[in-house]
C-alpha positions as CSV (number, residue, x, y, z in Angstrom):
1,M,18.1,-9.4,20.8
2,A,18.2,-9.0,17.6
3,K,17.8,-6.3,14.3
4,V,15.5,-6.9,12.3
5,L,15.9,-4.9,8.8
6,Y,12.4,-4.0,7.3
7,V,13.3,-3.1,3.5
8,K,9.9,-1.9,2.0
9,A,9.6,-1.2,-2.0
10,N,6.9,0.4,-2.5
11,P,5.9,4.3,-3.2
12,K,2.4,3.8,-2.0
13,T,1.1,4.5,0.7
14,D,0.7,1.1,3.3
15,D,-2.6,1.5,3.4
16,M,-2.7,1.5,-0.9
17,S,-0.2,-1.5,-1.1
18,F,-0.9,-5.3,-0.2
19,S,2.7,-6.0,-0.1
20,A,2.9,-3.4,2.6
21,R,-0.1,-4.3,4.6
22,L,1.3,-8.0,3.9
23,A,4.2,-6.9,5.9
24,N,2.7,-5.4,8.3
25,A,0.6,-8.1,9.5
26,F,3.6,-10.3,9.3
27,L,5.9,-7.6,11.6
28,D,2.5,-7.0,14.3
29,G,2.6,-10.6,14.5
30,Y,6.6,-10.6,15.0
31,Q,7.0,-8.2,17.5
32,T,3.8,-9.8,19.7
33,E,6.2,-13.0,19.3
34,H,9.5,-10.9,19.9
35,P,9.3,-7.7,21.9
36,E,12.4,-7.5,22.8
37,D,13.9,-7.2,19.2
38,T,14.3,-4.2,17.4
39,V,13.2,-3.3,13.7
40,E,14.4,-0.5,11.5
41,T,12.8,0.8,9.1
42,L,14.1,1.0,5.4
43,D,11.9,2.8,2.8
44,L,13.5,2.6,-0.8
45,Y,11.6,5.2,-2.0
46,N,12.3,7.6,0.4
47,T,15.4,7.3,0.8
48,Y,18.7,8.3,-0.7
49,L,19.9,4.5,-3.1
50,P,22.2,5.8,-5.8
51,L,22.1,3.5,-8.9
52,I,24.8,1.8,-10.2
53,D,26.0,4.4,-12.9
54,G,29.0,5.7,-14.4
55,E,29.9,7.9,-11.5
56,V,29.9,4.8,-9.5
57,L,31.9,2.7,-11.3
58,S,34.4,5.6,-11.9
59,A,34.6,6.1,-8.1
60,W,35.3,2.2,-7.9
61,G,38.1,2.1,-10.4
62,K,39.4,5.3,-8.4
63,L,39.4,3.3,-5.4
64,A,41.4,0.8,-6.5
65,T,44.3,2.9,-7.8
66,G,43.9,5.1,-4.8
67,A,43.0,8.1,-6.8
68,E,40.9,11.2,-5.8
69,L,37.5,10.6,-5.8
70,T,35.3,13.5,-6.6
71,E,32.5,14.7,-3.9
72,E,29.7,13.2,-6.0
73,E,31.0,10.0,-6.2
74,T,32.4,10.1,-2.7
75,K,28.8,10.8,-1.6
76,K,27.5,7.7,-3.7
77,V,30.2,5.0,-2.9
78,T,29.7,6.4,1.0
79,R,26.0,5.7,0.9
80,L,26.5,2.7,-1.2
81,G,28.7,1.6,1.8
82,E,26.4,2.7,4.2
83,L,24.0,0.1,3.1
84,V,25.8,-2.8,2.4
85,D,26.8,-2.4,6.3
86,Q,23.2,-1.7,7.4
87,F,22.2,-5.2,6.1
88,L,25.1,-7.2,7.3
89,A,24.3,-5.4,10.5
90,A,21.1,-7.0,10.3
91,D,20.5,-10.6,12.0
92,K,16.9,-11.0,10.1
93,V,15.9,-9.1,6.5
94,V,12.0,-8.4,6.1
95,F,11.6,-7.7,2.4
96,S,8.2,-6.3,1.4
97,A,7.2,-5.7,-2.8
98,P,4.5,-6.0,-5.2
99,M,5.5,-7.6,-8.7
100,W,5.5,-5.2,-11.6
101,N,6.0,-6.3,-14.9
102,F,6.8,-10.2,-14.4
103,G,9.6,-8.7,-11.7
104,F,10.5,-6.4,-8.9
105,P,10.3,-2.3,-8.8
106,P,13.2,-0.5,-9.9
107,L,14.7,0.3,-6.6
108,M,14.5,-3.2,-5.2
109,K,16.8,-4.0,-8.0
110,A,18.7,-1.3,-7.3
111,Y,18.9,-2.2,-3.5
112,I,20.2,-5.7,-4.3
113,D,22.7,-4.2,-6.5
114,A,23.6,-2.2,-3.4
115,V,24.4,-5.0,-1.4
116,A,26.1,-7.1,-3.8
117,V,29.7,-6.4,-3.2
118,A,32.7,-8.7,-3.1
119,G,34.3,-8.8,-0.4
120,K,31.1,-7.6,2.2
121,T,28.4,-10.1,0.6
122,F,30.4,-12.8,-1.0
123,K,33.8,-13.3,-1.9
124,Y,35.4,-14.9,-5.2
125,T,37.6,-18.0,-4.7
126,E,40.3,-20.7,-6.8
127,N,36.9,-22.8,-6.1
128,G,34.3,-20.4,-7.2
129,P,32.4,-17.9,-4.9
130,V,31.3,-18.1,-1.7
131,G,28.5,-16.0,0.2
132,L,29.8,-14.1,3.4
133,A,26.5,-13.2,4.8
134,G,24.8,-16.5,5.9
135,D,24.1,-16.4,9.4
136,K,20.6,-14.2,8.3
137,K,17.2,-14.8,8.1
138,V,15.0,-13.2,5.1
139,V,11.5,-13.0,4.7
140,L,9.3,-11.9,1.3
141,L,6.3,-10.5,1.5
142,E,5.1,-10.1,-2.1
143,A,1.8,-9.3,-3.7
144,R,0.8,-10.0,-7.5
145,G,-2.1,-9.1,-9.3
146,G,-2.3,-12.2,-11.4
147,I,-1.2,-15.7,-10.5
148,Y,2.2,-16.6,-10.8
149,S,3.4,-19.3,-8.0
150,E,1.6,-22.3,-10.8
151,G,-0.1,-22.2,-13.8
152,P,0.3,-20.7,-17.4
153,A,1.9,-17.6,-16.0
154,A,4.4,-19.4,-13.8
155,P,7.1,-18.7,-16.6
156,M,7.4,-14.8,-16.1
157,E,7.7,-14.9,-12.4
158,H,11.0,-13.8,-11.5
159,T,10.4,-12.4,-8.1
160,Q,11.0,-14.6,-5.2
161,S,13.2,-16.9,-7.7
162,Y,15.8,-13.9,-8.4
163,L,15.9,-12.8,-4.9
164,K,16.7,-16.3,-3.6
165,A,19.4,-16.8,-5.9
166,V,20.6,-13.9,-5.1
167,L,20.4,-14.3,-1.1
168,S,21.9,-18.0,-2.0
169,F,25.0,-16.3,-3.8
170,F,25.3,-14.8,-0.6
171,G,24.8,-17.3,1.3
172,I,21.9,-17.4,3.0
173,Q,19.7,-20.4,2.9
174,D,16.9,-19.2,5.8
175,F,14.5,-18.1,2.7
176,T,10.5,-17.5,3.7
177,L,8.2,-16.3,1.5
178,V,4.5,-15.1,1.8
179,V,2.7,-14.2,-1.0
180,A,-0.5,-12.9,-1.8
181,E,-1.6,-13.2,-5.2
182,G,-4.8,-12.6,-7.7
183,M,-6.2,-9.8,-6.5
184,A,-6.3,-7.8,-9.9
185,A,-7.5,-10.8,-11.4
186,A,-10.2,-11.4,-9.0
187,P,-10.9,-7.9,-7.6
188,A,-14.3,-8.8,-6.2
189,E,-12.4,-11.2,-4.0
190,A,-9.0,-9.1,-3.8
191,E,-9.3,-8.6,0.1
192,A,-10.6,-11.9,1.1
193,I,-7.1,-13.3,-0.4
194,F,-5.2,-10.7,1.5
195,T,-6.8,-11.6,4.2
196,A,-6.1,-15.3,3.9
197,S,-2.2,-14.3,3.0
198,A,-2.0,-11.9,6.2
199,E,-2.8,-14.7,8.3
200,K,-0.1,-16.9,6.6
201,A,2.1,-13.7,7.2
202,K,1.7,-13.8,10.8
203,A,2.1,-17.8,11.1
204,A,5.1,-17.3,9.8
205,A,6.1,-14.7,11.6
206,K,6.4,-17.1,14.6
207,N,8.9,-19.0,13.4
208,F,11.2,-16.4,12.0
């Protein structure tokens, strides 16, 4: 039995979000194929997700010297520790996110910052950084209003390329992308585009 962590990075309700709908199609297919597995949902817009701010940096400095943390510092670093431990405990991670302004929503970036922890997901050695989270499968279900997988806008894609690079740094090489794109560019065809992508998501779920 595998543990699946579903990380949702969209404040919209599922019925209004192409990325969430795409993830739901994937998860429906996945749970049909793997009914014994458990799926835990982490909705980034409905959870406590501390940003790496001055208090967090101060807390990390204090932890290194054994100094006492404030109540707020303790609250933040404790939660950050919970998030990275949850990520590491998962056998498989499912991300759903839209592209906003050529990148991910801000809380998706905040989550990546939360789980990018030296000694947890990677470590530094005399031969360079080494990933510590390699035995994990990851899929990204992404929605984009324009076309960024090819054509003149391709250089402005900073979503799956960024996530794939970070995961590789963590030692994770098993990465799958399912993208629905062009819905805003061709609104009359948006549902047809999504339907085709949802079928690809269901197919990807069979081997995930």
